[in-house]
ZADO-1210 file (C-alpha; in nm, 4 decimals, padded with zeros to 6 digits):
<atoms>
<atom x="-02.9008" y="-03.1308" z="00.2980" code="MET" pos="1"/>
<atom x="-02.7060" y="-03.1909" z="-00.0233" code="LEU" pos="2"/>
<atom x="-02.4005" y="-03.3099" z="00.1707" code="ALA" pos="3"/>
<atom x="-02.6144" y="-03.5618" z="00.3574" code="ARG" pos="4"/>
<atom x="-02.7688" y="-03.6851" z="00.0314" code="SER" pos="5"/>
<atom x="-02.4293" y="-03.7232" z="-00.1341" code="VAL" pos="6"/>
<atom x="-02.2972" y="-03.9201" z="00.1647" code="ARG" pos="7"/>
<atom x="-02.5960" y="-04.1544" z="00.1491" code="VAL" pos="8"/>
<atom x="-02.5181" y="-04.2523" z="-00.2096" code="ILE" pos="9"/>
<atom x="-02.1528" y="-04.3097" z="-00.1216" code="GLY" pos="10"/>
<atom x="-01.9754" y="-04.0182" z="-00.2905" code="LEU" pos="11"/>
<atom x="-01.6884" y="-03.8712" z="-00.0897" code="PRO" pos="12"/>
<atom x="-01.7229" y="-03.5093" z="00.0199" code="ILE" pos="13"/>
<atom x="-01.4181" y="-03.2907" z="00.0449" code="ARG" pos="14"/>
<atom x="-01.4293" y="-02.9342" z="00.1644" code="ARG" pos="15"/>
<atom x="-01.1417" y="-02.6936" z="00.1791" code="GLY" pos="16"/>
<atom x="-01.0277" y="-02.3378" z="00.1408" code="PHE" pos="17"/>
<atom x="-00.9550" y="-02.1753" z="-00.1930" code="ALA" pos="18"/>
<atom x="-00.5924" y="-02.1871" z="-00.2957" code="ALA" pos="19"/>
<atom x="-00.3959" y="-01.8644" z="-00.3295" code="ALA" pos="20"/>
<atom x="-00.4108" y="-01.7034" z="-00.6704" code="ALA" pos="21"/>
<atom x="-00.1396" y="-01.8196" z="-00.9051" code="ALA" pos="22"/>
<atom x="00.1076" y="-01.5626" z="-01.0359" code="PRO" pos="23"/>
<atom x="-00.0355" y="-01.3829" z="-01.3361" code="ALA" pos="24"/>
<atom x="00.0787" y="-01.5203" z="-01.6696" code="ALA" pos="25"/>
<atom x="00.0773" y="-01.1688" z="-01.8169" code="GLN" pos="26"/>
<atom x="00.1344" y="-00.8357" z="-01.6456" code="GLY" pos="27"/>
<atom x="00.2149" y="-00.7980" z="-01.2793" code="SER" pos="28"/>
<atom x="00.0503" y="-00.9578" z="-00.9774" code="ALA" pos="29"/>
<atom x="-00.0997" y="-00.6167" z="-00.8922" code="ASP" pos="30"/>
<atom x="-00.3124" y="-00.6147" z="-01.2064" code="GLN" pos="31"/>
<atom x="-00.6463" y="-00.7767" z="-01.2676" code="LEU" pos="32"/>
<atom x="-00.6902" y="-00.9288" z="-01.6139" code="ARG" pos="33"/>
<atom x="-01.0492" y="-00.8602" z="-01.7206" code="LEU" pos="34"/>
<atom x="-01.2558" y="-01.0053" z="-01.9992" code="THR" pos="35"/>
<atom x="-01.5946" y="-00.8320" z="-02.0158" code="PHE" pos="36"/>
<atom x="-01.8189" y="-00.9295" z="-02.3032" code="ALA" pos="37"/>
<atom x="-02.1712" y="-00.9774" z="-02.4306" code="SER" pos="38"/>
<atom x="-02.2817" y="-01.1936" z="-02.7234" code="PRO" pos="39"/>
<atom x="-02.2455" y="-00.8878" z="-02.9470" code="TYR" pos="40"/>
<atom x="-01.9180" y="-00.7317" z="-02.8387" code="THR" pos="41"/>
<atom x="-01.6079" y="-00.7721" z="-02.6250" code="ALA" pos="42"/>
<atom x="-01.5711" y="-00.4579" z="-02.4142" code="LEU" pos="43"/>
<atom x="-01.2454" y="-00.5757" z="-02.2507" code="TYR" pos="44"/>
<atom x="-01.0364" y="-00.8672" z="-02.3736" code="ASN" pos="45"/>
<atom x="-00.7857" y="-00.9821" z="-02.1113" code="ASN" pos="46"/>
<atom x="-00.7168" y="-00.6158" z="-02.0295" code="ALA" pos="47"/>
<atom x="-00.5182" y="-00.5149" z="-01.7208" code="ASN" pos="48"/>
<atom x="-00.7418" y="-00.3088" z="-01.4920" code="VAL" pos="49"/>
<atom x="-00.7227" y="-00.1944" z="-01.1320" code="LYS" pos="50"/>
<atom x="-01.0738" y="-00.2935" z="-01.0200" code="GLN" pos="51"/>
<atom x="-01.4152" y="-00.4057" z="-01.1394" code="VAL" pos="52"/>
<atom x="-01.7369" y="-00.3669" z="-00.9380" code="ASP" pos="53"/>
<atom x="-02.0121" y="-00.6070" z="-01.0409" code="VAL" pos="54"/>
<atom x="-02.3799" y="-00.6183" z="-00.9369" code="PRO" pos="55"/>
<atom x="-02.4675" y="-00.9753" z="-00.8345" code="THR" pos="56"/>
<atom x="-02.7622" y="-01.1394" z="-00.6648" code="LEU" pos="57"/>
<atom x="-02.5508" y="-01.1438" z="-00.3466" code="ALA" pos="58"/>
<atom x="-02.4775" y="-00.7690" z="-00.3708" code="GLY" pos="59"/>
<atom x="-02.2134" y="-00.5601" z="-00.5452" code="VAL" pos="60"/>
<atom x="-01.8814" y="-00.7473" z="-00.5612" code="VAL" pos="61"/>
<atom x="-01.5636" y="-00.5413" z="-00.5845" code="GLY" pos="62"/>
<atom x="-01.2868" y="-00.7397" z="-00.7517" code="VAL" pos="63"/>
<atom x="-00.9204" y="-00.6457" z="-00.7257" code="LEU" pos="64"/>
<atom x="-00.6054" y="-00.8288" z="-00.8362" code="ALA" pos="65"/>
<atom x="-00.5568" y="-01.1615" z="-00.6547" code="ASN" pos="66"/>
<atom x="-00.9198" y="-01.1755" z="-00.5412" code="HIS" pos="67"/>
<atom x="-01.0282" y="-01.5123" z="-00.4058" code="VAL" pos="68"/>
<atom x="-01.1744" y="-01.7328" z="-00.6819" code="PRO" pos="69"/>
<atom x="-01.5494" y="-01.6896" z="-00.6975" code="THR" pos="70"/>
<atom x="-01.8511" y="-01.7110" z="-00.9240" code="ILE" pos="71"/>
<atom x="-02.1664" y="-01.5032" z="-00.9228" code="GLY" pos="72"/>
<atom x="-02.4889" y="-01.4373" z="-01.1077" code="VAL" pos="73"/>
<atom x="-02.5297" y="-01.0823" z="-01.2357" code="LEU" pos="74"/>
<atom x="-02.8429" y="-00.8845" z="-01.1657" code="LYS" pos="75"/>
<atom x="-02.9510" y="-00.5762" z="-01.3595" code="PRO" pos="76"/>
<atom x="-02.7214" y="-00.2901" z="-01.2654" code="GLY" pos="77"/>
<atom x="-02.3981" y="-00.1047" z="-01.3337" code="VAL" pos="78"/>
<atom x="-02.0580" y="-00.2661" z="-01.3814" code="VAL" pos="79"/>
<atom x="-01.7809" y="-00.0167" z="-01.3019" code="GLN" pos="80"/>
<atom x="-01.4355" y="-00.0782" z="-01.4448" code="VAL" pos="81"/>
<atom x="-01.1441" y="00.1235" z="-01.3052" code="THR" pos="82"/>
<atom x="-00.8459" y="00.1204" z="-01.5408" code="ASP" pos="83"/>
<atom x="-00.4836" y="00.1393" z="-01.4306" code="MET" pos="84"/>
<atom x="-00.4908" y="00.5225" z="-01.4539" code="ASP" pos="85"/>
<atom x="-00.7946" y="00.5457" z="-01.2244" code="GLY" pos="86"/>
<atom x="-01.0440" y="00.6280" z="-01.5034" code="LYS" pos="87"/>
<atom x="-01.3846" y="00.4715" z="-01.4336" code="VAL" pos="88"/>
<atom x="-01.6042" y="00.3344" z="-01.7139" code="SER" pos="89"/>
<atom x="-01.9656" y="00.2406" z="-01.6392" code="LYS" pos="90"/>
<atom x="-02.1761" y="-00.0168" z="-01.8232" code="TYR" pos="91"/>
<atom x="-02.5304" y="-00.1321" z="-01.7630" code="PHE" pos="92"/>
<atom x="-02.5807" y="-00.5113" z="-01.7653" code="VAL" pos="93"/>
<atom x="-02.9131" y="-00.6938" z="-01.7648" code="SER" pos="94"/>
<atom x="-02.7911" y="-01.0349" z="-01.6465" code="SER" pos="95"/>
<atom x="-02.4997" y="-01.2742" z="-01.6832" code="GLY" pos="96"/>
<atom x="-02.2164" y="-01.4283" z="-01.4839" code="THR" pos="97"/>
<atom x="-01.9026" y="-01.3292" z="-01.2941" code="LEU" pos="98"/>
<atom x="-01.6075" y="-01.5638" z="-01.2675" code="SER" pos="99"/>
<atom x="-01.2872" y="-01.4824" z="-01.0791" code="MET" pos="100"/>
<atom x="-01.0273" y="-01.7475" z="-01.1505" code="ASN" pos="101"/>
<atom x="-00.7309" y="-01.8775" z="-00.9553" code="ILE" pos="102"/>
<atom x="-00.4898" y="-01.7468" z="-01.2223" code="ASP" pos="103"/>
<atom x="-00.5923" y="-01.3847" z="-01.1531" code="GLY" pos="104"/>
<atom x="-00.8201" y="-01.3482" z="-01.4535" code="SER" pos="105"/>
<atom x="-01.1791" y="-01.2307" z="-01.4261" code="CYS" pos="106"/>
<atom x="-01.4645" y="-01.2803" z="-01.6711" code="GLN" pos="107"/>
<atom x="-01.7849" y="-01.0787" z="-01.6705" code="VAL" pos="108"/>
<atom x="-02.0180" y="-01.2251" z="-01.9306" code="LEU" pos="109"/>
<atom x="-02.3354" y="-01.0242" z="-01.9763" code="ALA" pos="110"/>
<atom x="-02.6460" y="-01.1057" z="-02.1747" code="GLU" pos="111"/>
<atom x="-02.6656" y="-00.7355" z="-02.2622" code="GLU" pos="112"/>
<atom x="-02.4162" y="-00.4577" z="-02.1909" code="ALA" pos="113"/>
<atom x="-02.4373" y="-00.0899" z="-02.2807" code="ILE" pos="114"/>
<atom x="-02.2435" y="00.2175" z="-02.1716" code="GLN" pos="115"/>
<atom x="-02.4450" y="00.4073" z="-01.9123" code="VAL" pos="116"/>
<atom x="-02.4040" y="00.7282" z="-02.1167" code="ASP" pos="117"/>
<atom x="-02.5855" y="00.5607" z="-02.4093" code="ALA" pos="118"/>
<atom x="-02.9040" y="00.4800" z="-02.2135" code="ILE" pos="119"/>
<atom x="-03.2153" y="00.6594" z="-02.3375" code="ASP" pos="120"/>
<atom x="-03.3890" y="00.7666" z="-02.0159" code="GLU" pos="121"/>
<atom x="-03.7204" y="00.8367" z="-02.1899" code="THR" pos="122"/>
<atom x="-03.7268" y="00.4924" z="-02.3516" code="ALA" pos="123"/>
<atom x="-03.6388" y="00.3283" z="-02.0185" code="ALA" pos="124"/>
<atom x="-03.9191" y="00.5150" z="-01.8415" code="ARG" pos="125"/>
<atom x="-04.1674" y="00.4145" z="-02.1145" code="THR" pos="126"/>
<atom x="-04.0533" y="00.0503" z="-02.0868" code="ALA" pos="127"/>
<atom x="-04.0957" y="00.0592" z="-01.7079" code="LEU" pos="128"/>
<atom x="-04.4488" y="00.1981" z="-01.7322" code="GLU" pos="129"/>
<atom x="-04.5487" y="-00.0612" z="-01.9944" code="ALA" pos="130"/>
<atom x="-04.3989" y="-00.3468" z="-01.7897" code="ALA" pos="131"/>
<atom x="-04.5738" y="-00.2306" z="-01.4737" code="GLN" pos="132"/>
<atom x="-04.9103" y="-00.2264" z="-01.6562" code="ARG" pos="133"/>
<atom x="-04.8417" y="-00.5729" z="-01.8028" code="ALA" pos="134"/>
<atom x="-04.7726" y="-00.7169" z="-01.4565" code="GLN" pos="135"/>
<atom x="-05.1479" y="-00.7093" z="-01.3940" code="ASN" pos="136"/>
<atom x="-05.2526" y="-00.8731" z="-01.7214" code="GLU" pos="137"/>
<atom x="-05.2312" y="-01.2086" z="-01.8959" code="GLY" pos="138"/>
<atom x="-05.1131" y="-01.5476" z="-01.7794" code="SER" pos="139"/>
<atom x="-04.8821" y="-01.6142" z="-01.4875" code="GLU" pos="140"/>
<atom x="-04.5934" y="-01.6497" z="-01.7333" code="LYS" pos="141"/>
<atom x="-04.6808" y="-01.3151" z="-01.8963" code="ASP" pos="142"/>
<atom x="-04.6918" y="-01.1457" z="-01.5554" code="ARG" pos="143"/>
<atom x="-04.3562" y="-01.2983" z="-01.4558" code="ALA" pos="144"/>
<atom x="-04.1935" y="-01.1818" z="-01.7801" code="GLU" pos="145"/>
<atom x="-04.3388" y="-00.8333" z="-01.7256" code="ALA" pos="146"/>
<atom x="-04.1885" y="-00.8354" z="-01.3755" code="GLY" pos="147"/>
<atom x="-03.8448" y="-00.9093" z="-01.5207" code="ILE" pos="148"/>
<atom x="-03.8846" y="-00.6311" z="-01.7792" code="ARG" pos="149"/>
<atom x="-03.9891" y="-00.3926" z="-01.5006" code="ALA" pos="150"/>
<atom x="-03.6840" y="-00.4872" z="-01.2908" code="GLU" pos="151"/>
<atom x="-03.4482" y="-00.4245" z="-01.5839" code="VAL" pos="152"/>
<atom x="-03.6164" y="-00.0936" z="-01.6783" code="ALA" pos="153"/>
<atom x="-03.6039" y="00.0227" z="-01.3157" code="ASP" pos="154"/>
<atom x="-03.2326" y="-00.0640" z="-01.2984" code="ALA" pos="155"/>
<atom x="-03.1759" y="00.1268" z="-01.6250" code="LEU" pos="156"/>
<atom x="-03.3362" y="00.4370" z="-01.4742" code="LEU" pos="157"/>
<atom x="-03.1262" y="00.4022" z="-01.1583" code="LYS" pos="158"/>
<atom x="-02.8132" y="00.3681" z="-01.3721" code="ALA" pos="159"/>
<atom x="-02.8946" y="00.6883" z="-01.5596" code="VAL" pos="160"/>
<atom x="-02.9645" y="00.8656" z="-01.2304" code="GLY" pos="161"/>
<atom x="-02.6298" y="00.7573" z="-01.0836" code="GLY" pos="162"/>
<atom x="-02.7698" y="00.5203" z="-00.8167" code="ALA" pos="163"/>
<atom x="-02.6786" y="00.1540" z="-00.8387" code="HIS" pos="164"/>
</atoms>
């Protein structure tokens, strides 16, 4: 539909395949350079890692070195970062973006990010119950916001329980 509309107004359309990833400017080609941050903190700043698994609206995306360039929208869930020694670190994210670039760098920018071990399960359960009650009250906007809070609280509880 969009392609047809663009053609009608006279703009050229060019489709093609993604180019191969450029050689990494730092580190080796077998390393993924990760920047993972929220507005409050940078968890990784251009760090060499083996893999990052990111929850997106399209499903969980596993990113390795030289991954095809891509972008994605984060959904509430767990980001797993595997360092070069195989150690896995887990962080809960509420929303944000994923960007894998042609130069081999990857950015995960989260609105909120917290280590899974720091999640207060009782507080998450209380937030879920309150959000579920609020989904039946107030204006349409209030109900929609309560639905978002419920989705995030549910994902927090799944993160604490190990499912993601």
